[in-house]
N, C-alpha and C positions, 0 to 999 in steps of 0.2 A: 660296318659303315652305317652311319645314321642317315635316314631319308625322311623327307616330308612328302605328304600327299597334297598335290596341287590340283586345281581344277582349271583347265585351260580351254578357252573358247577360240575357235577358228572361224572367223566371220565368213571366209570364202566358202566353207562347207556348211555353215550354220549348224555346227556341231560342237558339243562340249565334251572334253575327255578328262578323266581323272588319271593322274600318273604319279608314281613315286619317283622323286629325284634326290640324288645324294647331296647333302649339304656342303660337302667339301669340294665341290666342283664350281667352275666359273659359269656365269650365266650364258656366255657364248657357246660353251660346250653343251649345256643343257638345251639351248635353243636348237642346236644341230641334232641332238638326240631326239627331241620332241618332233622336229620336222621329219626326221627319218621314220619315226614310229608312225606318224600320221600318213606319210606316203605309203607305208606298208599296209596300214589299216584301210586305206582308201583305194588300194590297187592302182597306185600311180595317178589318181585323179588330181591330187594336190601337187602343184609344181612349186618348187622352192626357188627363191631368189636370194641374192646375197645381202639384201637389205632388210631381212626379217627383224622385227622388234618384238620384245616381250614387254607388255604394258600391264601394270596393275589395274584391274577392272574398277576398283573402288577409288584409288587415289590418282589414277592416270599417270603414275610415275613410270618413266621409260627406263628400264634397267640397262646399265652399261655392260658390254660383253666381258669386261675384265673384273667385274664384281663377283666375289664368291657368294654363293647362296647363303651361307651362314652369316655373312655380313650385311645382308639385306633384310627387308621386312617380310620375306617369303617364309611362311610357316605352314603348318598343317591347315588345310582348308582355304589357303589363299586363292583368290580367283584372279586369273591372268588372261590376257588376250594375246594371241600370236598374230601379228600384223606383218 
């Protein structure tokens, strides 16, 4: 399974994380995986809501939950924001 290394910033925590995500998954699933990982890394300090968005930090593009990673501009080193 191919993966890309992304850098995701979480404003609530003022932290940036680097994660490998599979390219054959939808953004919505990746969003849930990232939120779950951040919850675990922060000992439940970060609370998840149903309206999370993944935004490209450079272009401000908001990714749709049904887009596959491979069909987006997300590549190795892409900087994203979890809102």
